[in-house]
C-alpha positions as CSV (number, residue, x, y, z in Angstrom):
1,M,11.5,-15.6,52.8
2,S,9.2,-12.8,50.7
3,K,7.5,-14.0,47.7
4,I,6.1,-12.1,45.1
5,S,2.6,-13.3,43.4
6,L,2.0,-12.3,40.1
7,R,-2.0,-12.4,39.0
8,V,-3.7,-11.1,36.1
9,Y,-7.2,-9.7,35.7
10,G,-9.5,-9.5,32.6
11,L,-12.0,-5.7,32.3
12,L,-14.6,-7.2,30.5
13,I,-17.0,-4.3,29.2
14,N,-20.1,-5.5,26.9
15,E,-22.2,-3.9,24.4
16,Q,-24.5,-1.9,27.0
17,Q,-21.6,-0.5,28.6
18,Q,-21.6,-2.5,31.4
19,V,-18.2,-4.2,33.9
20,L,-18.3,-7.4,34.8
21,V,-17.2,-8.2,38.7
22,S,-16.9,-11.1,40.4
23,D,-18.0,-11.1,44.1
24,E,-16.2,-13.4,45.9
25,Y,-16.5,-15.1,49.6
26,I,-12.6,-16.0,50.7
27,R,-12.1,-17.2,54.6
28,G,-15.0,-15.1,56.2
29,N,-14.4,-11.9,54.3
30,Y,-16.4,-10.4,51.0
31,Y,-14.3,-8.9,48.6
32,T,-15.6,-7.3,44.7
33,K,-12.8,-7.8,42.5
34,F,-12.3,-8.4,38.4
35,P,-12.2,-11.6,37.3
36,G,-8.8,-13.3,36.9
37,G,-6.6,-15.1,39.2
38,G,-3.1,-16.0,39.6
39,L,-0.7,-16.9,37.1
40,E,0.5,-20.6,36.8
41,F,4.3,-22.5,36.5
42,G,5.0,-22.1,32.7
43,E,2.0,-19.7,31.4
44,G,2.3,-16.3,29.6
45,L,0.2,-13.9,31.4
46,R,-2.5,-13.5,28.4
47,D,-2.9,-17.7,28.3
48,G,-3.0,-17.0,31.9
49,L,-6.0,-14.6,31.6
50,K,-7.7,-16.7,29.1
51,R,-7.3,-20.1,31.6
52,E,-8.8,-18.2,34.6
53,F,-12.1,-16.8,32.1
54,Q,-12.7,-20.6,31.4
55,E,-11.9,-21.6,35.2
56,E,-14.4,-19.1,36.8
57,L,-16.6,-18.8,33.8
58,Q,-16.3,-20.8,31.5
59,L,-16.1,-18.3,29.0
60,R,-13.7,-18.1,25.8
61,V,-12.3,-14.5,25.5
62,E,-9.8,-12.6,23.6
63,V,-7.2,-10.6,25.6
64,L,-7.0,-7.0,23.6
65,D,-5.2,-4.1,25.1
66,H,-2.5,-4.0,28.4
67,L,-4.2,-1.7,31.0
68,Y,-2.3,-1.7,34.2
69,T,0.4,-3.2,35.8
70,T,1.0,-2.7,39.6
71,D,4.0,0.2,40.2
72,F,3.2,0.2,43.8
73,F,3.9,-2.3,46.7
74,Q,0.9,-3.8,47.6
75,Q,1.1,-6.6,50.4
76,S,-1.3,-9.3,49.8
77,A,-4.4,-9.6,51.6
78,F,-4.3,-13.1,52.4
79,N,-0.5,-14.2,53.4
80,P,1.7,-11.0,54.9
81,N,4.4,-12.6,53.2
82,F,3.9,-12.1,50.0
83,Q,4.0,-9.3,47.6
84,I,1.1,-8.8,44.7
85,V,2.1,-7.8,41.0
86,S,-1.2,-7.3,39.0
87,V,-1.8,-6.5,35.4
88,Y,-4.8,-5.8,33.9
89,Y,-5.9,-6.5,30.1
90,Q,-9.2,-5.4,28.6
91,V,-11.1,-8.7,27.2
92,K,-13.8,-9.5,25.1
93,A,-16.0,-12.5,25.7
94,L,-16.0,-14.8,22.2
95,E,-19.6,-16.0,23.2
96,P,-22.1,-15.3,25.5
97,I,-21.8,-15.3,29.4
98,R,-23.1,-18.4,30.2
99,V,-23.2,-19.0,34.3
100,P,-25.8,-16.6,36.0
101,L,-25.2,-13.2,36.1
102,R,-26.3,-11.7,39.5
103,G,-28.4,-9.1,40.0
104,K,-27.1,-7.7,43.2
105,P,-23.9,-8.3,46.0
106,F,-22.8,-11.7,47.1
107,D,-25.7,-13.2,46.3
108,Y,-25.1,-16.6,46.3
109,D,-27.6,-20.1,45.7
110,T,-27.6,-22.9,48.3
111,E,-25.1,-24.8,46.1
112,Q,-22.2,-22.4,46.3
113,L,-23.1,-21.9,50.0
114,A,-22.0,-25.8,50.1
115,I,-19.2,-25.6,48.1
116,Y,-17.8,-22.8,50.9
117,A,-18.0,-25.5,53.8
118,S,-14.7,-27.2,52.3
119,A,-13.2,-24.7,49.6
120,Q,-13.7,-21.1,51.7
121,Q,-14.1,-19.5,48.8
122,I,-17.3,-19.4,46.3
123,E,-18.2,-16.0,43.7
124,S,-20.9,-15.0,41.9
125,F,-20.9,-12.7,39.0
126,R,-23.0,-9.5,38.1
127,L,-22.5,-6.4,36.0
128,I,-22.5,-3.1,36.9
129,D,-23.7,-0.4,34.4
130,W,-20.8,2.1,33.7
131,S,-22.5,5.4,35.3
132,D,-22.3,3.5,38.6
133,F,-19.4,1.7,38.3
134,S,-16.4,3.6,40.2
135,A,-13.3,2.6,42.8
136,E,-15.9,2.4,45.1
137,S,-17.2,-0.6,43.4
138,V,-14.1,-2.9,43.9
139,S,-12.7,-3.9,47.2
140,L,-9.1,-4.6,46.5
141,P,-6.3,-1.3,46.2
142,I,-5.1,-2.6,43.5
143,D,-8.4,-2.6,41.5
144,K,-10.0,0.4,43.2
145,H,-6.7,2.0,41.4
146,V,-7.7,0.8,38.3
147,A,-11.0,1.2,38.5
148,A,-10.1,5.0,38.7
149,L,-7.9,5.0,36.0
150,L,-10.8,3.7,34.0
151,K,-13.6,6.1,35.0
152,K,-11.0,8.9,33.4
């Protein structure tokens, strides 16, 4: 039986007009995406997004405006039995970002690469200047759609 995976993502654009993205290496494939992830049972969208930012970036955020909810069919890139529905919000950092921000895509340190051996997933974060940001900056189809909407 097919299932639906509900995901929530945050678009953080800082004062310098830079967009925060996550560069992830998952099961042997590289993806650049917006920070966020799967909603857990019993939590609302906003609380789930706050949890994801705390888990991934150790960053407290304020969830602002709703930007987009998937309105087309998207099959999961990882499991063909799942349909993905993603919800995007604008977020504001309530404190400075303390995790290392990388200067280039998929720039992992040796500690992260060691984690990949057991977890099969690692991530790093970087900022993309607004003038350089586009739908081509991200990998996943729904993220591309949202990036294009943002740039309009």
